N, CA, C and O atoms as a GROMACS GRO file, in nm:
protein
  388
    1UNK      N    1   1.522  -0.401  -0.342
    1UNK     CA    2   1.411  -0.421  -0.263
    1UNK      C    3   1.270  -0.296  -0.326
    1UNK      O    4   1.257  -0.190  -0.265
    2UNK      N    5   1.179  -0.328  -0.444
    2UNK     CA    6   1.111  -0.274  -0.455
    2UNK      C    7   1.028  -0.192  -0.418
    2UNK      O    8   0.929  -0.227  -0.354
    3UNK      N    9   1.057  -0.038  -0.457
    3UNK     CA   10   0.938   0.069  -0.444
    3UNK      C   11   0.863   0.094  -0.520
    3UNK      O   12   0.909   0.113  -0.633
    4UNK      N   13   0.717   0.106  -0.506
    4UNK     CA   14   0.637   0.205  -0.554
    4UNK      C   15   0.556   0.330  -0.569
    4UNK      O   16   0.453   0.309  -0.634
    5UNK      N   17   0.567   0.420  -0.540
    5UNK     CA   18   0.528   0.550  -0.540
    5UNK      C   19   0.350   0.523  -0.590
    5UNK      O   20   0.307   0.444  -0.674
    6UNK      N   21   0.301   0.587  -0.533
    6UNK     CA   22   0.148   0.646  -0.586
    6UNK      C   23   0.078   0.805  -0.572
    6UNK      O   24   0.143   0.909  -0.560
    7UNK      N   25   0.016   0.801  -0.574
    7UNK     CA   26  -0.094   0.946  -0.527
    7UNK      C   27  -0.260   0.877  -0.488
    7UNK      O   28  -0.353   0.825  -0.550
    8UNK      N   29  -0.224   0.919  -0.332
    8UNK     CA   30  -0.444   0.832  -0.376
    8UNK      C   31  -0.487   0.908  -0.387
    8UNK      O   32  -0.464   1.012  -0.324
    9UNK      N   33  -0.604   0.884  -0.511
    9UNK     CA   34  -0.691   0.890  -0.525
    9UNK      C   35  -0.826   0.915  -0.481
    9UNK      O   36  -0.907   0.993  -0.530
   10UNK      N   37  -0.842   0.828  -0.371
   10UNK     CA   38  -0.953   0.877  -0.292
   10UNK      C   39  -0.986   1.002  -0.279
   10UNK      O   40  -0.893   1.048  -0.212
   11UNK      N   41  -1.062   1.091  -0.302
   11UNK     CA   42  -1.140   1.230  -0.213
   11UNK      C   43  -1.168   1.185  -0.114
   11UNK      O   44  -1.222   1.291  -0.082
   12UNK      N   45  -1.189   1.108  -0.007
   12UNK     CA   46  -1.161   1.107   0.143
   12UNK      C   47  -1.010   1.058   0.182
   12UNK      O   48  -0.982   1.055   0.302
   13UNK      N   49  -0.916   1.020   0.088
   13UNK     CA   50  -0.820   0.928   0.140
   13UNK      C   51  -0.816   0.828   0.178
   13UNK      O   52  -0.907   0.750   0.150
   14UNK      N   53  -0.690   0.781   0.271
   14UNK     CA   54  -0.740   0.644   0.245
   14UNK      C   55  -0.825   0.673   0.376
   14UNK      O   56  -0.758   0.737   0.456
   15UNK      N   57  -0.927   0.651   0.412
   15UNK     CA   58  -1.076   0.641   0.511
   15UNK      C   59  -1.111   0.578   0.476
   15UNK      O   60  -1.084   0.525   0.368
   16UNK      N   61  -1.234   0.538   0.598
   16UNK     CA   62  -1.312   0.425   0.574
   16UNK      C   63  -1.313   0.296   0.441
   16UNK      O   64  -1.285   0.179   0.466
   17UNK      N   65  -1.344   0.337   0.324
   17UNK     CA   66  -1.446   0.242   0.266
   17UNK      C   67  -1.286   0.222   0.190
   17UNK      O   68  -1.210   0.127   0.211
   18UNK      N   69  -1.261   0.344   0.092
   18UNK     CA   70  -1.089   0.382   0.010
   18UNK      C   71  -0.974   0.271   0.110
   18UNK      O   72  -0.864   0.229   0.075
   19UNK      N   73  -1.040   0.247   0.228
   19UNK     CA   74  -0.861   0.199   0.333
   19UNK      C   75  -0.952   0.070   0.370
   19UNK      O   76  -0.952   0.061   0.493
   20UNK      N   77  -1.018  -0.016   0.323
   20UNK     CA   78  -1.074  -0.114   0.358
   20UNK      C   79  -1.038  -0.189   0.225
   20UNK      O   80  -0.968  -0.290   0.228
   21UNK      N   81  -1.062  -0.164   0.170
   21UNK     CA   82  -1.020  -0.180  -0.039
   21UNK      C   83  -0.921  -0.171  -0.019
   21UNK      O   84  -0.868  -0.282  -0.009
   22UNK      N   85  -0.811  -0.034   0.003
   22UNK     CA   86  -0.652  -0.150  -0.011
   22UNK      C   87  -0.624  -0.253   0.088
   22UNK      O   88  -0.601  -0.360   0.031
   23UNK      N   89  -0.617  -0.260   0.199
   23UNK     CA   90  -0.592  -0.299   0.299
   23UNK      C   91  -0.649  -0.460   0.271
   23UNK      O   92  -0.593  -0.556   0.324
   24UNK      N   93  -0.736  -0.470   0.205
   24UNK     CA   94  -0.818  -0.598   0.122
   24UNK      C   95  -0.711  -0.663   0.025
   24UNK      O   96  -0.694  -0.784   0.010
   25UNK      N   97  -0.643  -0.564  -0.037
   25UNK     CA   98  -0.597  -0.623  -0.119
   25UNK      C   99  -0.434  -0.622  -0.103
   25UNK      O  100  -0.351  -0.682  -0.172
   26UNK      N  101  -0.411  -0.532   0.013
   26UNK     CA  102  -0.292  -0.546   0.043
   26UNK      C  103  -0.211  -0.746   0.090
   26UNK      O  104  -0.105  -0.806   0.068
   27UNK      N  105  -0.345  -0.777   0.160
   27UNK     CA  106  -0.377  -0.855   0.223
   27UNK      C  107  -0.384  -1.021   0.122
   27UNK      O  108  -0.333  -1.125   0.162
   28UNK      N  109  -0.436  -1.010   0.029
   28UNK     CA  110  -0.506  -1.102  -0.066
   28UNK      C  111  -0.346  -1.111  -0.140
   28UNK      O  112  -0.308  -1.216  -0.191
   29UNK      N  113  -0.253  -0.981  -0.138
   29UNK     CA  114  -0.085  -1.002  -0.208
   29UNK      C  115  -0.021  -1.177  -0.155
   29UNK      O  116   0.031  -1.273  -0.211
   30UNK      N  117  -0.063  -1.139  -0.019
   30UNK     CA  118   0.021  -1.294   0.094
   30UNK      C  119   0.186  -1.206   0.126
   30UNK      O  120   0.273  -1.277   0.177
   31UNK      N  121   0.224  -1.052   0.096
   31UNK     CA  122   0.322  -1.030   0.107
   31UNK      C  123   0.298  -0.905   0.170
   31UNK      O  124   0.210  -0.832   0.124
   32UNK      N  125   0.425  -0.836   0.365
   32UNK     CA  126   0.401  -0.762   0.398
   32UNK      C  127   0.491  -0.682   0.323
   32UNK      O  128   0.602  -0.700   0.273
   33UNK      N  129   0.393  -0.569   0.331
   33UNK     CA  130   0.363  -0.424   0.192
   33UNK      C  131   0.372  -0.363   0.376
   33UNK      O  132   0.339  -0.411   0.485
   34UNK      N  133   0.441  -0.220   0.324
   34UNK     CA  134   0.511  -0.128   0.398
   34UNK      C  135   0.430   0.019   0.356
   34UNK      O  136   0.447   0.051   0.238
   35UNK      N  137   0.342   0.114   0.442
   35UNK     CA  138   0.363   0.182   0.327
   35UNK      C  139   0.345   0.329   0.409
   35UNK      O  140   0.303   0.362   0.520
   36UNK      N  141   0.392   0.387   0.312
   36UNK     CA  142   0.483   0.568   0.418
   36UNK      C  143   0.467   0.690   0.295
   36UNK      O  144   0.467   0.684   0.173
   37UNK      N  145   0.455   0.793   0.384
   37UNK     CA  146   0.497   0.871   0.312
   37UNK      C  147   0.634   0.903   0.315
   37UNK      O  148   0.697   0.871   0.416
   38UNK      N  149   0.705   0.972   0.205
   38UNK     CA  150   0.811   1.001   0.169
   38UNK      C  151   0.853   1.078   0.248
   38UNK      O  152   0.831   1.199   0.250
   39UNK      N  153   0.946   0.988   0.354
   39UNK     CA  154   1.099   1.063   0.432
   39UNK      C  155   0.976   1.020   0.581
   39UNK      O  156   0.977   1.089   0.683
   40UNK      N  157   0.901   0.926   0.568
   40UNK     CA  158   0.812   0.904   0.657
   40UNK      C  159   0.819   0.784   0.722
   40UNK      O  160   0.843   0.684   0.654
   41UNK      N  161   0.797   0.769   0.887
   41UNK     CA  162   0.828   0.538   0.918
   41UNK      C  163   0.698   0.513   0.802
   41UNK      O  164   0.632   0.578   0.721
   42UNK      N  165   0.706   0.410   0.840
   42UNK     CA  166   0.633   0.290   0.744
   42UNK      C  167   0.560   0.232   0.839
   42UNK      O  168   0.599   0.206   0.952
   43UNK      N  169   0.455   0.213   0.796
   43UNK     CA  170   0.341   0.132   0.836
   43UNK      C  171   0.282  -0.049   0.788
   43UNK      O  172   0.343  -0.101   0.695
   44UNK      N  173   0.182  -0.119   0.846
   44UNK     CA  174   0.244  -0.220   0.790
   44UNK      C  175   0.045  -0.176   0.742
   44UNK      O  176  -0.064  -0.153   0.795
   45UNK      N  177   0.115  -0.190   0.599
   45UNK     CA  178  -0.021  -0.169   0.473
   45UNK      C  179  -0.182  -0.301   0.499
   45UNK      O  180  -0.295  -0.299   0.451
   46UNK      N  181  -0.113  -0.394   0.594
   46UNK     CA  182  -0.195  -0.533   0.609
   46UNK      C  183  -0.304  -0.499   0.706
   46UNK      O  184  -0.409  -0.562   0.714
   47UNK      N  185  -0.270  -0.388   0.783
   47UNK     CA  186  -0.360  -0.328   0.945
   47UNK      C  187  -0.482  -0.207   0.860
   47UNK      O  188  -0.455  -0.134   0.764
   48UNK      N  189  -0.560  -0.214   0.902
   48UNK     CA  190  -0.695  -0.102   0.884
   48UNK      C  191  -0.643   0.018   0.995
   48UNK      O  192  -0.639   0.141   0.986
   49UNK      N  193  -0.622  -0.034   1.053
   49UNK     CA  194  -0.586   0.046   1.215
   49UNK      C  195  -0.501   0.122   1.125
   49UNK      O  196  -0.556   0.196   1.043
   50UNK      N  197  -0.370   0.114   1.129
   50UNK     CA  198  -0.283   0.128   1.069
   50UNK      C  199  -0.256   0.260   0.932
   50UNK      O  200  -0.205   0.368   0.964
   51UNK      N  201  -0.289   0.238   0.816
   51UNK     CA  202  -0.340   0.305   0.775
   51UNK      C  203  -0.421   0.377   0.813
   51UNK      O  204  -0.390   0.484   0.760
   52UNK      N  205  -0.493   0.390   0.860
   52UNK     CA  206  -0.629   0.510   0.835
   52UNK      C  207  -0.564   0.602   1.005
   52UNK      O  208  -0.588   0.721   1.023
   53UNK      N  209  -0.505   0.539   1.083
   53UNK     CA  210  -0.397   0.637   1.189
   53UNK      C  211  -0.337   0.736   1.084
   53UNK      O  212  -0.390   0.842   1.052
   54UNK      N  213  -0.203   0.682   1.028
   54UNK     CA  214  -0.100   0.779   0.965
   54UNK      C  215  -0.208   0.848   0.848
   54UNK      O  216  -0.151   0.872   0.741
   55UNK      N  217  -0.334   0.878   0.852
   55UNK     CA  218  -0.411   0.981   0.740
   55UNK      C  219  -0.317   1.024   0.615
   55UNK      O  220  -0.272   1.138   0.606
   56UNK      N  221  -0.293   0.927   0.524
   56UNK     CA  222  -0.271   0.889   0.399
   56UNK      C  223  -0.414   1.019   0.310
   56UNK      O  224  -0.510   0.957   0.265
   57UNK      N  225  -0.418   1.118   0.298
   57UNK     CA  226  -0.505   1.203   0.200
   57UNK      C  227  -0.478   1.213   0.090
   57UNK      O  228  -0.384   1.192   0.013
   58UNK      N  229  -0.603   1.258   0.093
   58UNK     CA  230  -0.661   1.244  -0.056
   58UNK      C  231  -0.469   1.367  -0.129
   58UNK      O  232  -0.394   1.451  -0.077
   59UNK      N  233  -0.483   1.276  -0.307
   59UNK     CA  234  -0.322   1.332  -0.324
   59UNK      C  235  -0.200   1.367  -0.288
   59UNK      O  236  -0.107   1.434  -0.333
   60UNK      N  237  -0.245   1.256  -0.121
   60UNK     CA  238  -0.066   1.252  -0.038
   60UNK      C  239   0.030   1.144  -0.126
   60UNK      O  240  -0.012   1.030  -0.144
   61UNK      N  241   0.156   1.184  -0.180
   61UNK     CA  242   0.185   1.059  -0.240
   61UNK      C  243   0.286   0.987  -0.110
   61UNK      O  244   0.355   1.039  -0.022
   62UNK      N  245   0.251   0.824  -0.150
   62UNK     CA  246   0.301   0.770  -0.061
   62UNK      C  247   0.403   0.629  -0.145
   62UNK      O  248   0.455   0.622  -0.256
   63UNK      N  249   0.398   0.545  -0.043
   63UNK     CA  250   0.533   0.479  -0.113
   63UNK      C  251   0.505   0.380  -0.026
   63UNK      O  252   0.491   0.380   0.096
   64UNK      N  253   0.496   0.251  -0.151
   64UNK     CA  254   0.496   0.121  -0.090
   64UNK      C  255   0.641   0.053  -0.117
   64UNK      O  256   0.730   0.086  -0.196
   65UNK      N  257   0.630  -0.105   0.023
   65UNK     CA  258   0.728  -0.135  -0.036
   65UNK      C  259   0.751  -0.314   0.064
   65UNK      O  260   0.684  -0.359   0.157
   66UNK      N  261   0.868  -0.373  -0.008
   66UNK     CA  262   0.805  -0.494   0.113
   66UNK      C  263   0.985  -0.536   0.127
   66UNK      O  264   1.052  -0.598   0.044
   67UNK      N  265   1.024  -0.486   0.245
   67UNK     CA  266   1.116  -0.516   0.311
   67UNK      C  267   1.176  -0.617   0.268
   67UNK      O  268   1.119  -0.715   0.318
   68UNK      N  269   1.301  -0.664   0.170
   68UNK     CA  270   1.383  -0.761   0.241
   68UNK      C  271   1.353  -0.860   0.298
   68UNK      O  272   1.262  -0.925   0.247
   69UNK      N  273   1.423  -0.919   0.444
   69UNK     CA  274   1.423  -1.034   0.530
   69UNK      C  275   1.291  -1.012   0.526
   69UNK      O  276   1.263  -1.103   0.605
   70UNK      N  277   1.167  -0.957   0.495
   70UNK     CA  278   1.063  -0.988   0.533
   70UNK      C  279   0.945  -1.082   0.403
   70UNK      O  280   0.825  -1.106   0.411
   71UNK      N  281   1.058  -1.117   0.279
   71UNK     CA  282   1.012  -1.195   0.188
   71UNK      C  283   0.938  -1.332   0.246
   71UNK      O  284   1.002  -1.396   0.329
   72UNK      N  285   0.855  -1.362   0.220
   72UNK     CA  286   0.810  -1.496   0.254
   72UNK      C  287   0.876  -1.574   0.151
   72UNK      O  288   0.918  -1.521   0.048
   73UNK      N  289   0.888  -1.722   0.180
   73UNK     CA  290   0.983  -1.856   0.092
   73UNK      C  291   0.904  -1.879   0.033
   73UNK      O  292   0.789  -1.920   0.050
   74UNK      N  293   0.982  -1.844  -0.070
   74UNK     CA  294   0.875  -1.906  -0.240
   74UNK      C  295   0.876  -1.789  -0.241
   74UNK      O  296   0.993  -1.781  -0.205
   75UNK      N  297   0.834  -1.647  -0.255
   75UNK     CA  298   0.843  -1.539  -0.330
   75UNK      C  299   0.938  -1.470  -0.345
   75UNK      O  300   1.013  -1.430  -0.256
   76UNK      N  301   0.950  -1.432  -0.546
   76UNK     CA  302   1.052  -1.376  -0.609
   76UNK      C  303   1.034  -1.216  -0.546
   76UNK      O  304   0.977  -1.192  -0.439
   77UNK      N  305   1.099  -1.109  -0.639
   77UNK     CA  306   1.152  -0.978  -0.690
   77UNK      C  307   1.031  -0.932  -0.719
   77UNK      O  308   0.964  -0.835  -0.686
   78UNK      N  309   1.008  -1.091  -0.838
   78UNK     CA  310   0.924  -0.996  -0.972
   78UNK      C  311   0.775  -1.046  -0.880
   78UNK      O  312   0.661  -1.031  -0.924
   79UNK      N  313   0.793  -1.080  -0.807
   79UNK     CA  314   0.674  -1.085  -0.764
   79UNK      C  315   0.590  -0.978  -0.676
   79UNK      O  316   0.475  -0.949  -0.708
   80UNK      N  317   0.651  -0.923  -0.570
   80UNK     CA  318   0.693  -0.822  -0.539
   80UNK      C  319   0.638  -0.738  -0.635
   80UNK      O  320   0.521  -0.729  -0.671
   81UNK      N  321   0.730  -0.681  -0.668
   81UNK     CA  322   0.728  -0.557  -0.845
   81UNK      C  323   0.596  -0.562  -0.891
   81UNK      O  324   0.532  -0.458  -0.908
   82UNK      N  325   0.536  -0.708  -0.920
   82UNK     CA  326   0.400  -0.724  -0.968
   82UNK      C  327   0.267  -0.659  -0.881
   82UNK      O  328   0.176  -0.588  -0.924
   83UNK      N  329   0.302  -0.728  -0.691
   83UNK     CA  330   0.208  -0.683  -0.649
   83UNK      C  331   0.243  -0.508  -0.638
   83UNK      O  332   0.137  -0.444  -0.645
   84UNK      N  333   0.315  -0.455  -0.629
   84UNK     CA  334   0.329  -0.354  -0.583
   84UNK      C  335   0.251  -0.231  -0.650
   84UNK      O  336   0.190  -0.138  -0.597
   85UNK      N  337   0.285  -0.280  -0.861
   85UNK     CA  338   0.250  -0.217  -0.936
   85UNK      C  339   0.083  -0.221  -0.929
   85UNK      O  340   0.008  -0.134  -0.974
   86UNK      N  341   0.050  -0.322  -0.873
   86UNK     CA  342  -0.103  -0.395  -0.853
   86UNK      C  343  -0.139  -0.309  -0.789
   86UNK      O  344  -0.201  -0.225  -0.854
   87UNK      N  345  -0.124  -0.281  -0.645
   87UNK     CA  346  -0.131  -0.191  -0.533
   87UNK      C  347  -0.125  -0.052  -0.574
   87UNK      O  348  -0.185   0.031  -0.505
   88UNK      N  349  -0.050  -0.010  -0.690
   88UNK     CA  350  -0.077   0.087  -0.656
   88UNK      C  351  -0.130   0.168  -0.739
   88UNK      O  352  -0.129   0.287  -0.709
   89UNK      N  353  -0.208   0.115  -0.901
   89UNK     CA  354  -0.344   0.071  -0.969
   89UNK      C  355  -0.443   0.098  -0.819
   89UNK      O  356  -0.497   0.208  -0.831
   90UNK      N  357  -0.468   0.056  -0.732
   90UNK     CA  358  -0.578   0.053  -0.635
   90UNK      C  359  -0.563   0.139  -0.570
   90UNK      O  360  -0.658   0.139  -0.492
   91UNK      N  361  -0.471   0.257  -0.540
   91UNK     CA  362  -0.447   0.392  -0.511
   91UNK      C  363  -0.434   0.513  -0.626
   91UNK      O  364  -0.455   0.633  -0.612
   92UNK      N  365  -0.408   0.465  -0.706
   92UNK     CA  366  -0.475   0.575  -0.766
   92UNK      C  367  -0.576   0.561  -0.852
   92UNK      O  368  -0.572   0.636  -0.949
   93UNK      N  369  -0.670   0.482  -0.846
   93UNK     CA  370  -0.825   0.440  -0.852
   93UNK      C  371  -0.895   0.571  -0.811
   93UNK      O  372  -0.894   0.583  -0.688
   94UNK      N  373  -0.959   0.678  -0.879
   94UNK     CA  374  -1.071   0.741  -0.808
   94UNK      C  375  -1.168   0.721  -0.741
   94UNK      O  376  -1.192   0.797  -0.647
   95UNK      N  377  -1.246   0.617  -0.768
   95UNK     CA  378  -1.333   0.518  -0.676
   95UNK      C  379  -1.250   0.470  -0.588
   95UNK      O  380  -1.295   0.474  -0.473
   96UNK      N  381  -1.148   0.426  -0.598
   96UNK     CA  382  -1.110   0.386  -0.463
   96UNK      C  383  -1.134   0.213  -0.454
   96UNK      O  384  -1.085   0.131  -0.377
   97UNK      N  385  -1.236   0.195  -0.573
   97UNK     CA  386  -1.289   0.090  -0.597
   97UNK      C  387  -1.385   0.092  -0.541
   97UNK      O  388  -1.462  -0.003  -0.547
   0.00000   0.00000   0.00000
């Protein structure tokens, strides 16, 4: 399964508005995206509470992925790669959109 690494650019990290924007974008993909710090466990990126609880701070490297067995019917690996690339751009936007 494709993975994308990103650096959280929002000054306050994935808290408050930046986290809400990110979670909204993840939900819009329709994919079960997970987020984690390298070497740590993944959390559901569709859950605002889980994302904010993990403390993804400014400058933090994160890994976005979708588990192969979680890929919804009718969705391809290309769909996943495109979605993860777009979500990487959201995380790396200075303003958190």
